[in-house]
KEKELUM-765015 format. One record per residue: residue number from 1; residue in three letters; z, y, x of N, C-alpha, C, O, CB in turn. Coordinates in nm, 2 decimals, always signed. Glycine has a CB too. Example, Ala and Ser with C-alpha at 12.3 -4.5 7.8 and 13.67 -1.06 7.14 Angstrom:
2
 pos code   n.up n.north n.east  ca.up ca.north ca.east   c.up c.north c.east   o.up o.north o.east  cb.up cb.north cb.east
   1  ala  +0.78   -0.57  +1.32  +0.78    -0.45   +1.23  +0.78   -0.33  +1.32  +0.85   -0.33  +1.42  +0.90    -0.45   +1.13
   2  ser  +0.71   -0.22  +1.28  +0.71    -0.11   +1.37  +0.79   +0.00  +1.29  +0.80   +0.11  +1.34  +0.57    -0.06   +1.41
//
This chain:
139
 pos code   n.up n.north n.east  ca.up ca.north ca.east   c.up c.north c.east   o.up o.north o.east  cb.up cb.north cb.east
   1  unk  +9.72   +8.38 +11.71  +9.69    +8.47  +11.67  +9.55   +8.42 +11.63  +9.52   +8.40 +11.51  +9.72    +8.57  +11.75
   2  unk  +9.43   +8.41 +11.74  +9.29    +8.32  +11.68  +9.30   +8.20 +11.70  +9.41   +8.15 +11.74  +9.14    +8.35  +11.74
   3  unk  +9.21   +8.16 +11.68  +9.18    +8.00  +11.66  +9.16   +7.95 +11.81  +9.08   +8.03 +11.87  +9.02    +7.97  +11.56
   4  unk  +9.21   +7.86 +11.88  +9.18    +7.83  +12.00  +9.08   +7.77 +12.01  +9.01   +7.79 +12.11  +9.26    +7.76  +12.05
   5  unk  +9.03   +7.68 +11.88  +8.92    +7.58  +11.93  +8.76   +7.67 +11.94  +8.66   +7.63 +11.99  +8.91    +7.44  +11.81
   6  unk  +8.79   +7.80 +11.87  +8.69    +7.90  +11.88  +8.64   +7.98 +11.98  +8.53   +8.02 +12.02  +8.71    +7.97  +11.80
   7  unk  +8.79   +8.00 +12.05  +8.80    +8.06  +12.21  +8.74   +7.95 +12.28  +8.63   +7.98 +12.31  +8.96    +8.10  +12.28
   8  unk  +8.76   +7.84 +12.32  +8.72    +7.73  +12.40  +8.58   +7.71 +12.36  +8.50   +7.69 +12.44  +8.81    +7.61  +12.39
   9  unk  +8.56   +7.71 +12.27  +8.38    +7.71  +12.22  +8.32   +7.80 +12.28  +8.22   +7.77 +12.34  +8.34    +7.74  +12.06
  10  unk  +8.35   +7.93 +12.27  +8.25    +8.06  +12.32  +8.29   +8.08 +12.47  +8.22   +8.17 +12.52  +8.27    +8.21  +12.24
  11  unk  +8.39   +8.03 +12.55  +8.43    +8.04  +12.69  +8.40   +7.92 +12.76  +8.45   +7.81 +12.74  +8.57    +8.06  +12.69
  12  unk  +8.28   +7.96 +12.89  +8.24    +7.86  +12.94  +8.35   +7.75 +13.06  +8.36   +7.63 +13.09  +8.11    +7.94  +13.00
  13  unk  +8.42   +7.86 +13.11  +8.51    +7.78  +13.20  +8.66   +7.86 +13.20  +8.67   +7.98 +13.17  +8.45    +7.78  +13.36
  14  unk  +8.76   +7.79 +13.23  +8.90    +7.81  +13.19  +8.93   +7.95 +13.27  +8.99   +8.02 +13.18  +9.01    +7.67  +13.24
  15  unk  +8.93   +8.04 +13.37  +8.93    +8.18  +13.40  +8.86   +8.23 +13.34  +8.91   +8.34 +13.31  +8.90    +8.22  +13.51
  16  unk  +8.74   +8.23 +13.28  +8.72    +8.31  +13.15  +8.78   +8.31 +13.05  +8.80   +8.42 +12.99  +8.63    +8.30  +13.10
  17  unk  +8.81   +8.21 +13.02  +8.92    +8.17  +12.90  +9.05   +8.27 +12.92  +9.09   +8.35 +12.84  +8.97    +8.00  +12.91
  18  unk  +9.09   +8.23 +13.05  +9.25    +8.34  +13.05  +9.22   +8.47 +13.02  +9.29   +8.53 +12.94  +9.32    +8.37  +13.20
  19  unk  +9.09   +8.52 +13.10  +9.07    +8.67  +13.07  +9.07   +8.69 +12.93  +9.15   +8.76 +12.87  +8.94    +8.71  +13.13
  20  unk  +8.94   +8.62 +12.86  +8.96    +8.64  +12.70  +9.07   +8.65 +12.65  +9.09   +8.76 +12.61  +8.93    +8.55  +12.62
  21  unk  +9.16   +8.57 +12.64  +9.32    +8.57  +12.58  +9.39   +8.70 +12.66  +9.44   +8.78 +12.58  +9.42    +8.42  +12.62
  22  unk  +9.40   +8.72 +12.77  +9.47    +8.83  +12.81  +9.43   +8.93 +12.74  +9.52   +9.00 +12.68  +9.47    +8.87  +12.95
  23  unk  +9.30   +8.96 +12.72  +9.25    +9.07  +12.68  +9.28   +9.10 +12.52  +9.28   +9.21 +12.47  +9.12    +9.06  +12.71
  24  unk  +9.30   +8.97 +12.45  +9.32    +8.98  +12.31  +9.46   +8.98 +12.29  +9.50   +9.00 +12.17  +9.25    +8.88  +12.22
  25  unk  +9.56   +8.95 +12.39  +9.70    +8.99  +12.42  +9.72   +9.14 +12.41  +9.79   +9.20 +12.32  +9.75    +8.95  +12.56
  26  unk  +9.65   +9.19 +12.51  +9.67    +9.33  +12.52  +9.62   +9.43 +12.41  +9.68   +9.53 +12.37  +9.61    +9.36  +12.63
  27  unk  +9.50   +9.38 +12.36  +9.50    +9.45  +12.20  +9.59   +9.42 +12.09  +9.60   +9.51 +12.00  +9.38    +9.43  +12.14
  28  unk  +9.63   +9.33 +12.08  +9.75    +9.30  +12.00  +9.88   +9.36 +12.01  +9.94   +9.39 +11.91  +9.78    +9.19  +12.03
  29  unk  +9.92   +9.38 +12.16 +10.02    +9.48  +12.20  +9.98   +9.63 +12.17 +10.08   +9.71 +12.15 +10.05    +9.47  +12.35
  30  unk  +9.86   +9.67 +12.18  +9.87    +9.80  +12.18  +9.84   +9.83 +12.03  +9.87   +9.95 +12.01  +9.78    +9.86  +12.28
  31  unk  +9.80   +9.79 +11.97  +9.79    +9.80  +11.79  +9.92   +9.81 +11.76  +9.96   +9.92 +11.74  +9.72    +9.66  +11.69
  32  unk +10.01   +9.69 +11.76 +10.12    +9.65  +11.73 +10.24   +9.78 +11.75 +10.32   +9.81 +11.67 +10.13    +9.51  +11.80
  33  unk +10.21   +9.85 +11.90 +10.28    +9.95  +11.95 +10.24  +10.08 +11.88 +10.32  +10.16 +11.84 +10.26    +9.96  +12.09
  34  unk +10.10  +10.09 +11.85 +10.06   +10.21  +11.80 +10.11  +10.24 +11.64 +10.13  +10.35 +11.59  +9.92   +10.22  +11.83
  35  unk +10.11  +10.13 +11.60 +10.15   +10.12  +11.44 +10.30  +10.10 +11.43 +10.35  +10.13 +11.32 +10.08    +9.99  +11.37
  36  unk +10.40  +10.06 +11.54 +10.57   +10.10  +11.52 +10.56  +10.23 +11.59 +10.67  +10.29 +11.58 +10.70    +9.98  +11.61
  37  unk +10.48  +10.31 +11.65 +10.52   +10.45  +11.66 +10.45  +10.55 +11.57 +10.47  +10.67 +11.57 +10.49   +10.49  +11.80
  38  unk +10.38  +10.50 +11.50 +10.36   +10.58  +11.36 +10.44  +10.62 +11.26 +10.55  +10.55 +11.25 +10.28   +10.53  +11.30
  39  unk +10.42  +10.70 +11.17 +10.51   +10.76  +11.07 +10.51  +10.63 +10.97 +10.40  +10.57 +10.96 +10.45   +10.93  +10.99
  40  unk +10.60  +10.58 +10.91 +10.60   +10.49  +10.83 +10.54  +10.37 +10.85 +10.52  +10.28 +10.77 +10.57   +10.53  +10.74
  41  unk +10.51  +10.36 +11.03 +10.44   +10.24  +11.07 +10.32  +10.19 +11.01 +10.29  +10.07 +11.01 +10.52   +10.14  +11.07
  42  unk +10.24  +10.32 +10.95 +10.12   +10.29  +10.91 +10.00  +10.40 +10.97 +10.04  +10.51 +11.01 +10.14   +10.28  +10.76
  43  unk  +9.88  +10.38 +10.97  +9.78   +10.41  +11.01  +9.63  +10.40 +10.96  +9.59  +10.28 +10.94  +9.79   +10.37  +11.08
  44  unk  +9.57  +10.47 +10.94  +9.42   +10.46  +10.93  +9.35  +10.37 +11.01  +9.40  +10.36 +11.13  +9.36   +10.58  +10.96
  45  unk  +9.24  +10.29 +10.99  +9.16   +10.25  +11.08  +9.13  +10.30 +11.21  +9.14  +10.28 +11.33  +9.07   +10.24  +11.02
  46  unk  +9.05  +10.42 +11.11  +8.98   +10.52  +11.24  +9.10  +10.60 +11.34  +9.07  +10.63 +11.46  +8.86   +10.67  +11.15
  47  unk  +9.24  +10.63 +11.30  +9.33   +10.67  +11.34  +9.40  +10.59 +11.48  +9.44  +10.62 +11.59  +9.40   +10.68  +11.21
  48  unk  +9.38  +10.45 +11.39  +9.41   +10.35  +11.57  +9.31  +10.32 +11.64  +9.34  +10.29 +11.76  +9.46   +10.21  +11.57
  49  unk  +9.16  +10.33 +11.59  +9.06   +10.35  +11.67  +9.07  +10.48 +11.77  +9.03  +10.46 +11.88  +8.95   +10.35  +11.60
  50  unk  +9.10  +10.56 +11.75  +9.12   +10.67  +11.85  +9.25  +10.67 +11.90  +9.27  +10.74 +12.01  +9.10   +10.81  +11.80
  51  unk  +9.34  +10.63 +11.86  +9.48   +10.61  +11.95  +9.47  +10.47 +12.05  +9.56  +10.45 +12.13  +9.63   +10.59  +11.82
  52  unk  +9.39  +10.39 +12.05  +9.39   +10.26  +12.18  +9.26  +10.31 +12.21  +9.17  +10.31 +12.14  +9.39   +10.06  +12.14
  53  unk  +9.26  +10.35 +12.36  +9.12   +10.39  +12.43  +9.08  +10.25 +12.47  +9.15  +10.16 +12.51  +9.13   +10.51  +12.57
  54  unk  +8.93  +10.25 +12.44  +8.86   +10.15  +12.51  +8.86  +10.05 +12.42  +8.80   +9.95 +12.46  +8.91   +10.11  +12.65
  55  unk  +8.91  +10.03 +12.29  +8.91    +9.93  +12.19  +8.77   +9.97 +12.13  +8.74  +10.08 +12.11  +9.04    +9.93  +12.09
  56  unk  +8.68   +9.86 +12.09  +8.55    +9.85  +12.05  +8.58   +9.84 +11.87  +8.70   +9.81 +11.83  +8.46    +9.71  +12.14
  57  unk  +8.51   +9.84 +11.79  +8.53    +9.85  +11.64  +8.55   +9.71 +11.60  +8.63   +9.67 +11.52  +8.41    +9.92  +11.56
  58  unk  +8.44   +9.63 +11.69  +8.47    +9.47  +11.65  +8.58   +9.41 +11.71  +8.63   +9.32 +11.64  +8.36    +9.37  +11.69
  59  unk  +8.64   +9.45 +11.82  +8.76    +9.38  +11.87  +8.89   +9.43 +11.79  +8.99   +9.37 +11.75  +8.77    +9.41  +12.04
  60  unk  +8.87   +9.56 +11.76  +8.98    +9.63  +11.67  +9.00   +9.58 +11.52  +9.10   +9.57 +11.45  +8.94    +9.78  +11.65
  61  unk  +8.87   +9.54 +11.49  +8.85    +9.46  +11.34  +8.89   +9.33 +11.34  +8.95   +9.28 +11.24  +8.69    +9.45  +11.29
  62  unk  +8.87   +9.26 +11.47  +8.91    +9.09  +11.47  +9.07   +9.10 +11.48  +9.15   +9.05 +11.40  +8.85    +8.99  +11.63
  63  unk  +9.11   +9.20 +11.58  +9.26    +9.20  +11.60  +9.35   +9.23 +11.46  +9.45   +9.18 +11.42  +9.29    +9.30  +11.70
  64  unk  +9.27   +9.31 +11.43  +9.38    +9.36  +11.26  +9.36   +9.25 +11.17  +9.43   +9.23 +11.08  +9.33    +9.52  +11.14
  65  unk  +9.25   +9.17 +11.20  +9.24    +9.08  +11.09  +9.32   +8.94 +11.12  +9.36   +8.86 +11.03  +9.09    +9.05  +11.05
  66  unk  +9.33   +8.92 +11.23  +9.41    +8.80  +11.30  +9.57   +8.87 +11.28  +9.65   +8.77 +11.27  +9.35    +8.77  +11.50
  67  unk  +9.63   +8.98 +11.27  +9.73    +9.02  +11.27  +9.77   +9.00 +11.10  +9.86   +8.94 +11.06  +9.72    +9.14  +11.34
  68  unk  +9.68   +9.06 +11.04  +9.70    +9.03  +10.91  +9.74   +8.88 +10.84  +9.83   +8.84 +10.76  +9.57    +9.08  +10.87
  69  unk  +9.64   +8.81 +10.93  +9.64    +8.66  +10.86  +9.78   +8.63 +10.95  +9.82   +8.52 +10.91  +9.47    +8.54  +10.89
  70  unk  +9.85   +8.67 +11.03  +9.97    +8.62  +11.08 +10.06   +8.67 +11.03 +10.17   +8.64 +11.08  +9.98    +8.62  +11.20
  71  unk +10.06   +8.76 +10.93 +10.16    +8.85  +10.86 +10.24   +8.95 +10.93 +10.36   +8.97 +10.89 +10.25    +8.77  +10.80
  72  unk +10.18   +9.01 +11.04 +10.22    +9.08  +11.11 +10.17   +9.24 +11.07 +10.24   +9.33 +11.10 +10.18    +9.03  +11.24
  73  unk +10.05   +9.25 +10.99 +10.02    +9.36  +10.96  +9.95   +9.35 +10.80  +9.87   +9.25 +10.77  +9.94    +9.41  +11.07
  74  unk  +9.98   +9.45 +10.72  +9.96    +9.45  +10.60  +9.83   +9.56 +10.60  +9.82   +9.66 +10.67 +10.09    +9.47  +10.51
  75  unk  +9.75   +9.52 +10.49  +9.61    +9.66  +10.52  +9.60   +9.65 +10.33  +9.61   +9.56 +10.24  +9.38    +9.59  +10.66
  76  unk  +9.58   +9.82 +10.35  +9.58    +9.87  +10.18  +9.45   +9.91 +10.22  +9.42   +9.98 +10.32  +9.71    +9.99  +10.12
  77  unk  +9.36   +9.88 +10.11  +9.24    +9.94  +10.08  +9.26  +10.03  +9.96  +9.30   +9.99  +9.85  +9.14    +9.83  +10.07
  78  unk  +9.22  +10.16  +9.99  +9.18   +10.28   +9.88  +9.06  +10.34  +9.83  +9.00  +10.43  +9.89  +9.23   +10.38   +9.91
  79  unk  +9.03  +10.30  +9.73  +8.89   +10.30   +9.68  +8.86  +10.46  +9.65  +8.86  +10.51  +9.54  +8.86   +10.19   +9.53
  80  unk  +8.84  +10.53  +9.79  +8.78   +10.64   +9.76  +8.64  +10.65  +9.84  +8.58  +10.55  +9.90  +8.87   +10.75   +9.78
  81  unk  +8.58  +10.79  +9.84  +8.49   +10.81   +9.91  +8.48  +10.88 +10.04  +8.48  +11.00 +10.03  +8.44   +10.86   +9.84
  82  unk  +8.47  +10.84 +10.17  +8.44   +10.72  +10.21  +8.60  +10.62 +10.19  +8.72  +10.66 +10.18  +8.37   +10.74  +10.36
  83  unk  +8.55  +10.52 +10.19  +8.70   +10.43  +10.16  +8.78  +10.41 +10.24  +8.75  +10.36 +10.35  +8.70   +10.31  +10.13
  84  unk  +8.92  +10.43 +10.20  +9.04   +10.42  +10.29  +9.11  +10.28 +10.32  +9.16  +10.19 +10.25  +9.14   +10.50  +10.23
  85  unk  +9.11  +10.29 +10.42  +9.15   +10.16  +10.47  +9.28  +10.19 +10.56  +9.26  +10.28 +10.65  +9.02   +10.08  +10.55
  86  unk  +9.40  +10.14 +10.57  +9.51   +10.16  +10.59  +9.56  +10.03 +10.65  +9.53   +9.92 +10.61  +9.57   +10.20  +10.49
  87  unk  +9.66  +10.06 +10.78  +9.75    +9.92  +10.81  +9.86   +9.94 +10.84  +9.88  +10.04 +10.92  +9.70    +9.83  +10.90
  88  unk  +9.97   +9.87 +10.81 +10.13    +9.91  +10.85 +10.16   +9.78 +10.89 +10.11   +9.67 +10.84 +10.24    +9.99  +10.73
  89  unk +10.27   +9.79 +10.97 +10.34    +9.67  +11.00 +10.41   +9.61 +10.92 +10.47   +9.70 +10.85 +10.41    +9.67  +11.10
  90  unk +10.43   +9.49 +10.89 +10.52    +9.40  +10.81 +10.65   +9.45 +10.86 +10.66   +9.53 +10.95 +10.49    +9.23  +10.82
  91  unk +10.77   +9.37 +10.80 +10.91    +9.32  +10.88 +10.89   +9.25 +10.99 +10.96   +9.27 +11.09 +11.00    +9.23  +10.79
  92  unk +10.79   +9.17 +10.99 +10.76    +9.09  +11.09 +10.72   +9.14 +11.21 +10.76   +9.12 +11.33 +10.68    +9.00  +11.06
  93  unk +10.62   +9.22 +11.17 +10.54    +9.27  +11.28 +10.62   +9.41 +11.37 +10.59   +9.45 +11.48 +10.40    +9.32  +11.20
  94  unk +10.71   +9.45 +11.28 +10.83    +9.57  +11.33 +10.93   +9.49 +11.42 +10.97   +9.55 +11.52 +10.92    +9.65  +11.19
  95  unk +10.97   +9.37 +11.41 +11.04    +9.31  +11.48 +10.97   +9.28 +11.62 +11.02   +9.30 +11.73 +11.08    +9.19  +11.40
  96  unk +10.83   +9.23 +11.61 +10.76    +9.20  +11.73 +10.73   +9.37 +11.82 +10.73   +9.39 +11.95 +10.61    +9.12  +11.67
  97  unk +10.71   +9.47 +11.70 +10.72    +9.60  +11.79 +10.84   +9.64 +11.88 +10.84   +9.71 +11.98 +10.71    +9.71  +11.70
  98  unk +10.95   +9.60 +11.82 +11.08    +9.61  +11.89 +11.07   +9.55 +12.03 +11.08   +9.62 +12.12 +11.20    +9.54  +11.80
  99  unk +11.05   +9.43 +12.04 +11.03    +9.33  +12.13 +10.90   +9.41 +12.25 +10.90   +9.40 +12.37 +10.98    +9.18  +12.04
 100  unk +10.84   +9.46 +12.18 +10.71    +9.48  +12.28 +10.75   +9.61 +12.36 +10.73   +9.62 +12.48 +10.55    +9.50  +12.20
 101  unk +10.83   +9.74 +12.27 +10.88    +9.84  +12.31 +10.96   +9.81 +12.47 +10.93   +9.87 +12.58 +10.98    +9.88  +12.18
 102  unk +11.05   +9.70 +12.44 +11.14    +9.64  +12.55 +11.05   +9.59 +12.64 +11.10   +9.60 +12.75 +11.23    +9.53  +12.51
 103  unk +10.91   +9.53 +12.65 +10.87    +9.48  +12.72 +10.76   +9.61 +12.81 +10.72   +9.59 +12.93 +10.82    +9.35  +12.65
 104  unk +10.74   +9.69 +12.76 +10.68    +9.81  +12.78 +10.76   +9.90 +12.89 +10.72   +9.96 +13.00 +10.66    +9.89  +12.64
 105  unk +10.92   +9.90 +12.81 +10.96    +9.99  +12.94 +11.03   +9.87 +13.07 +11.07   +9.92 +13.18 +11.11   +10.12  +12.87
 106  unk +11.01   +9.76 +13.04 +11.01    +9.69  +13.16 +10.91   +9.70 +13.27 +10.93   +9.70 +13.39 +11.02    +9.57  +13.11
 107  unk +10.79   +9.70 +13.19 +10.67    +9.69  +13.27 +10.68   +9.84 +13.37 +10.68   +9.84 +13.49 +10.52    +9.68  +13.17
 108  unk +10.69   +9.94 +13.28 +10.72   +10.09  +13.36 +10.79  +10.08 +13.45 +10.75  +10.12 +13.56 +10.79   +10.19  +13.29
 109  unk +10.95  +10.01 +13.45 +11.01   +10.00  +13.53 +11.00   +9.94 +13.66 +11.06   +9.97 +13.77 +11.08    +9.98  +13.48
 110  unk +10.92   +9.83 +13.64 +10.89    +9.73  +13.76 +10.71   +9.73 +13.81 +10.66   +9.64 +13.87 +10.95    +9.57  +13.72
 111  unk +10.65   +9.84 +13.77 +10.54    +9.85  +13.80 +10.49   +9.86 +13.93 +10.37   +9.84 +13.96 +10.50    +9.92  +13.74
 112  unk +10.60   +9.89 +14.03 +10.56    +9.90  +14.17 +10.57   +9.80 +14.25 +10.51   +9.78 +14.35 +10.62    +9.99  +14.21
 113  unk +10.69   +9.73 +14.18 +10.72    +9.56  +14.25 +10.60   +9.47 +14.20 +10.52   +9.41 +14.28 +10.90    +9.46  +14.17
 114  unk +10.58   +9.47 +14.07 +10.48    +9.38  +14.03 +10.34   +9.41 +14.11 +10.27   +9.31 +14.13 +10.46    +9.38  +13.87
 115  unk +10.29   +9.52 +14.14 +10.19    +9.56  +14.20 +10.21   +9.55 +14.35 +10.10   +9.51 +14.40 +10.17    +9.69  +14.15
 116  unk +10.30   +9.56 +14.42 +10.31    +9.51  +14.56 +10.31   +9.38 +14.56 +10.25   +9.33 +14.65 +10.44    +9.56  +14.63
 117  unk +10.36   +9.27 +14.46 +10.35    +9.13  +14.49 +10.20   +9.09 +14.46 +10.16   +8.99 +14.51 +10.45    +9.04  +14.41
 118  unk +10.12   +9.15 +14.38  +9.99    +9.13  +14.35  +9.92   +9.13 +14.49  +9.87   +9.03 +14.55  +9.94    +9.24  +14.26
 119  unk  +9.94   +9.25 +14.52  +9.84    +9.30  +14.66  +9.88   +9.20 +14.78  +9.80   +9.16 +14.86  +9.87    +9.48  +14.72
 120  unk +10.02   +9.16 +14.80 +10.06    +9.07  +14.89 +10.00   +8.93 +14.86  +9.96   +8.86 +14.96 +10.20    +9.07  +14.88
 121  unk +10.00   +8.88 +14.75  +9.94    +8.72  +14.72  +9.78   +8.77 +14.74  +9.71   +8.69 +14.79  +9.98    +8.64  +14.53
 122  unk  +9.72   +8.87 +14.70  +9.57    +8.89  +14.71  +9.55   +8.88 +14.84  +9.45   +8.80 +14.88  +9.51    +9.03  +14.65
 123  unk  +9.61   +8.95 +14.95  +9.59    +8.94  +15.08  +9.62   +8.81 +15.16  +9.56   +8.77 +15.26  +9.67    +9.05  +15.14
 124  unk  +9.72   +8.75 +15.11  +9.75    +8.60  +15.16  +9.64   +8.53 +15.12  +9.58   +8.45 +15.20  +9.89    +8.53  +15.11
 125  unk  +9.59   +8.56 +14.96  +9.47    +8.47  +14.92  +9.36   +8.47 +15.04  +9.32   +8.38 +15.12  +9.40    +8.53  +14.77
 126  unk  +9.32   +8.60 +15.02  +9.20    +8.62  +15.14  +9.19   +8.56 +15.27  +9.10   +8.50 +15.31  +9.19    +8.74  +15.18
 127  unk  +9.34   +8.61 +15.33  +9.35    +8.52  +15.47  +9.34   +8.41 +15.46  +9.28   +8.36 +15.56  +9.46    +8.53  +15.56
 128  unk  +9.38   +8.30 +15.35  +9.37    +8.17  +15.36  +9.22   +8.14 +15.32  +9.18   +8.02 +15.36  +9.47    +8.11  +15.26
 129  unk  +9.13   +8.22 +15.26  +8.98    +8.18  +15.23  +8.90   +8.18 +15.35  +8.81   +8.10 +15.39  +8.91    +8.28  +15.13
 130  unk  +8.96   +8.32 +15.43  +8.88    +8.33  +15.55  +8.92   +8.24 +15.68  +8.84   +8.21 +15.76  +8.90    +8.47  +15.59
 131  unk  +9.03   +8.20 +15.68  +9.07    +8.08  +15.75  +9.00   +7.93 +15.73  +8.95   +7.87 +15.82  +9.21    +8.06  +15.72
 132  unk  +9.01   +7.89 +15.59  +8.94    +7.80  +15.55  +8.75   +7.79 +15.58  +8.67   +7.70 +15.60  +8.98    +7.80  +15.41
 133  unk  +8.73   +7.90 +15.57  +8.56    +7.93  +15.57  +8.54   +7.91 +15.76  +8.45   +7.85 +15.82  +8.50    +8.14  +15.49
 134  unk  +8.65   +7.97 +15.83  +8.62    +7.92  +15.98  +8.63   +7.79 +16.03  +8.57   +7.74 +16.12  +8.69    +7.97  +16.07
 135  unk  +8.72   +7.73 +15.95  +8.72    +7.58  +15.97  +8.63   +7.50 +15.95  +8.60   +7.40 +16.01  +8.79    +7.53  +15.90
 136  unk  +8.57   +7.56 +15.84  +8.40    +7.47  +15.78  +8.31   +7.49 +15.89  +8.26   +7.41 +15.96  +8.29    +7.54  +15.61
 137  unk  +8.31   +7.64 +15.90  +8.20    +7.71  +16.01  +8.21   +7.61 +16.15  +8.11   +7.57 +16.21  +8.25    +7.91  +16.05
 138  unk  +8.33   +7.59 +16.19  +8.36    +7.51  +16.31  +8.34   +7.39 +16.31  +8.31   +7.34 +16.42  +8.46    +7.51  +16.35
 139  unk  +8.34   +7.30 +16.20  +8.30    +7.16  +16.17  +8.15   +7.13 +16.19  +8.11   +7.02 +16.17  +8.34    +7.14  +16.03
//
């Protein structure tokens, strides 16, 4: 989607880089899913912005440009006042939309299991950190 060199240059450490990439993937999934559910797989820019809670105009624009560049989304500008900009999924994007629908269904069906594993992992990591801190304090 985006240029990896640009991401690496803007992000100081690996943890923040992963978080930024996770957010980028999230926006791609939400945009493709929104377009896949739309009539004729087409939505206006403003409709997309309203359909996807929390997306900034900057992130929506960057993600749509990236999707257009990748051949997943086609952009149509209608010269009216104000200008109308529509986005639609290409056939390639529609294929991705089908996959994302399956992933979404899986996530909804397994949310509780994944959440339980996350909580267990976080608790074990906290216990290990506490034990490590105690060993260092005793030394």
